[in-house]
C-alpha positions as CSV (number, residue, x, y, z in Angstrom):
1,M,-0.7,24.9,-83.0
2,N,-0.3,27.1,-79.9
3,N,-1.4,30.6,-79.6
4,R,2.1,32.0,-79.2
5,F,3.2,30.2,-82.3
6,R,0.3,31.5,-84.3
7,A,0.9,35.1,-83.1
8,G,4.7,34.7,-84.0
9,A,3.9,33.3,-87.5
10,A,1.2,36.0,-88.1
11,V,3.8,38.7,-87.2
12,I,6.6,37.3,-89.4
13,V,4.1,36.8,-92.6
14,G,2.8,40.2,-91.9
15,A,6.1,41.9,-91.6
16,C,7.6,39.9,-94.5
17,L,4.7,40.8,-96.9
18,S,3.8,44.2,-95.2
19,L,0.4,43.1,-95.1
20,A,0.0,44.6,-91.6
21,F,1.8,47.8,-92.4
22,G,0.6,48.8,-95.9
23,S,3.9,50.3,-96.6
24,T,6.0,50.3,-99.7
25,L,9.0,47.9,-99.6
26,Q,11.7,47.9,-102.3
27,T,14.7,45.9,-102.9
28,Q,18.1,47.0,-104.8
29,T,17.8,46.3,-108.5
30,T,20.8,45.2,-110.4
31,A,20.5,43.1,-113.5
32,Q,22.8,40.1,-113.7
33,T,24.6,39.0,-116.7
34,P,23.1,35.7,-117.8
35,N,25.2,32.6,-118.4
36,P,25.7,32.6,-122.2
37,A,26.9,28.8,-122.3
38,Q,23.3,28.1,-121.8
39,K,22.4,28.1,-125.5
40,G,26.0,27.6,-127.0
41,A,27.3,30.7,-128.7
42,P,27.6,33.9,-126.6
43,V,24.7,36.4,-126.9
44,T,24.2,39.9,-125.8
45,P,21.7,40.3,-122.9
46,V,19.0,42.8,-123.2
47,T,17.8,44.9,-120.1
48,F,14.0,45.2,-119.6
49,H,11.7,46.4,-116.9
50,A,8.3,44.8,-116.1
51,T,5.7,46.1,-113.9
52,G,2.3,44.7,-112.8
53,T,0.1,43.5,-109.8
54,F,-0.3,40.1,-107.9
55,E,-2.4,38.5,-105.4
56,V,-0.7,36.3,-102.9
57,K,-2.1,33.5,-100.5
58,V,0.2,32.4,-97.7
59,V,-0.9,29.2,-95.8
60,T,0.7,27.9,-92.5
61,P,0.3,24.2,-92.7
62,Q,-1.1,22.5,-89.4
63,A,1.4,21.7,-86.7
64,D,3.8,19.0,-87.6
65,D,7.6,18.8,-86.9
66,Q,8.0,22.4,-88.2
67,A,10.4,23.2,-85.6
68,A,11.2,22.8,-81.8
69,E,10.6,26.6,-81.0
70,A,7.5,28.4,-81.5
71,S,9.2,31.2,-83.1
72,F,9.8,29.4,-86.3
73,S,7.1,29.0,-88.9
74,R,6.9,27.5,-92.4
75,M,4.4,28.5,-94.9
76,T,3.2,28.0,-98.5
77,I,3.1,30.9,-101.0
78,D,0.6,31.0,-104.0
79,K,0.7,34.0,-106.3
80,Q,-1.1,35.1,-109.4
81,F,0.8,37.7,-111.3
82,H,-0.7,40.1,-113.8
83,G,0.8,42.8,-116.2
84,D,4.0,42.2,-118.0
85,L,4.4,39.1,-116.2
86,E,1.2,36.8,-116.5
87,G,1.4,33.5,-114.4
88,T,1.6,32.0,-111.2
89,G,4.0,31.5,-108.3
90,K,4.3,28.6,-106.0
91,G,6.8,28.6,-103.1
92,Q,7.7,27.9,-99.6
93,M,8.8,30.1,-96.9
94,L,10.5,29.8,-93.7
95,A,10.3,32.6,-91.1
96,W,11.5,33.3,-87.7
97,G,10.5,36.0,-85.2
98,T,10.3,37.0,-81.7
99,G,6.6,37.3,-81.7
100,A,6.3,41.1,-80.6
101,K,4.6,43.3,-83.2
102,G,7.1,45.4,-85.1
103,S,10.2,43.5,-83.7
104,T,13.0,41.6,-85.2
105,G,12.3,38.6,-87.6
106,A,13.7,37.0,-90.7
107,Y,12.4,35.0,-93.8
108,V,13.7,33.1,-96.7
109,A,11.7,31.5,-99.6
110,I,12.2,29.8,-102.8
111,E,9.3,30.3,-105.6
112,K,8.9,29.0,-109.0
113,V,7.1,31.3,-111.5
114,S,5.5,29.9,-114.5
115,G,4.1,32.3,-117.2
116,T,4.7,34.7,-120.0
117,L,7.1,37.7,-119.4
118,K,6.4,40.4,-122.1
119,G,5.4,37.6,-124.7
120,R,8.3,35.1,-123.8
121,T,6.9,31.8,-122.0
122,G,8.6,29.7,-119.5
123,T,9.5,29.1,-115.9
124,F,12.1,30.7,-113.6
125,V,12.9,30.5,-109.8
126,L,13.1,33.4,-107.4
127,Q,15.0,33.3,-104.1
128,H,13.8,35.6,-101.4
129,S,15.7,36.8,-98.2
130,G,14.5,39.5,-95.8
131,T,14.9,40.9,-92.3
132,M,13.0,43.2,-90.1
133,S,14.5,45.3,-87.4
134,R,11.9,47.2,-85.3
135,G,9.7,47.8,-88.2
136,A,12.3,48.6,-90.8
137,M,12.1,45.9,-93.5
138,Q,15.1,44.9,-96.1
139,F,14.7,42.2,-98.6
140,T,16.0,40.9,-101.8
141,I,14.3,38.9,-104.4
142,A,16.5,37.6,-107.2
143,V,16.4,35.2,-110.0
144,V,18.3,32.1,-109.2
145,P,21.1,31.7,-112.0
146,D,20.4,29.3,-114.8
147,S,16.8,28.5,-113.5
148,G,15.0,29.9,-116.7
149,T,13.3,27.4,-119.0
150,G,11.7,27.7,-122.5
151,Q,12.0,31.3,-124.0
152,L,13.2,32.7,-120.6
153,V,16.5,30.6,-120.7
154,G,19.2,33.1,-119.6
155,L,16.9,35.1,-117.4
156,A,18.6,37.2,-114.6
157,G,17.4,40.1,-112.5
158,K,15.8,41.3,-109.3
159,M,12.3,41.8,-108.4
160,N,10.7,44.5,-106.1
161,I,7.6,44.1,-104.3
162,I,5.5,47.0,-103.4
163,I,2.5,46.8,-101.0
164,T,0.2,50.0,-100.7
165,D,-2.9,49.9,-99.0
166,G,-3.1,46.1,-98.8
167,K,-2.5,46.0,-102.8
168,H,0.5,44.1,-104.0
169,S,2.6,45.1,-107.1
170,Y,5.9,44.3,-108.5
171,E,8.7,45.9,-110.4
172,F,11.0,43.5,-112.2
173,D,14.5,44.6,-113.7
174,Y,15.8,41.7,-115.8
175,S,18.0,40.8,-118.7
176,L,17.5,38.1,-121.3
177,P,19.4,37.2,-124.3
178,E,18.3,39.0,-127.4
179,T,16.5,36.0,-129.1
180,P,14.3,33.5,-127.5
């Protein structure tokens, strides 16, 4: 892997996760109404707020056929969630950037979360989308509709990631049917 590619990948990962900036990033939070057809009879969703911390490990695989241009990078994501959400997250991220620190870049990712959310066990999938323009980051992390399993069937919502002094935390506004 050439040095230009490594530098570009490091800038994008740092920008996307704010590891280099130590800033606070937030997304808009709007709970979505789950699909009541998943369990048969319509049920009323209940809105919740979950908070906690997490550790994340981002790995850039060795050079393969990632992309023709060095400004693209593909990474794996491994997370360990604590707090109201106890579990793991595993995902894939694709990022692009100019390679200049604080410059323009973008990322998308899909992450499968497995664990217990305030006493309810199952899995769900998060869809990430983010852009950075001259150091200003905007991103959205939303639950993929109908991705909840187990006691998390019908889960909908959006997650905020907050990074302060290199420490990661989350705020998760979500809705679930009243009964698991």
